[in-house]
N, C-alpha and C positions, 0 to 999 in steps of 0.2 A: 384211421392212422394212413397215414403216409405211402402212398405208391410211389416204384420210380421205373423211368422206361428210359430205352436207350433209341435214339432217335440220328441217322446220316444225316444229314441234312446238307444239302448243294445248293451255293449260293450263285448269281449272279447281278454284281453289282448288287444291289440291299436287298434284292428278292428272294424269294426260296421259292427253284425250283423243281425241288425235288425234298420230299423228305419221306425217308421209311427206314424202318427197324434194320438193323443189318443182319436177320436172315434172310430178309426181301431183298438184300443186296447182291446175294453171292455170283451172279452172273452178270452184274456191272460192268465195264469198261472204265466208266469215270467216278470208279469208289475213289482212287486219292486223293480227289477234286472236292470230297466232300467232309465239312466237320462230324466228328461223334459226340453229340452232347446227351450229354445224362440229365433227366425232368425229372421233378418228382410234385405229384399233384395230391388235392385228397380228394374222393371219389364221393360223388351222392347216393345216395338211394334215392330208387322210380320216384317214393315218395316226394321225396325233397325238391326232386325237377319237377313234378306235377305241379308242386304248391307254388313254384317261382314261376311257373309260366302263367298261371293263374291269377296271380297278383300284377304280373305284366300286364294282361291281358286288361284288367281292371283300372289303370290306370291309364290307358290309353284312350 
């Protein structure tokens, strides 16, 4: 099941200088310079992440 997150992202040229949840931006003065992004991701279980790291270490 995919999950949705919202982030306020501030860019300077092509670099991200700040990325926070809208809740974390309440006192920010430069909030008007940010872009609000909605991102979707598929969370992994801890067991799947550990398996991924084990496989990565074997390949090195």
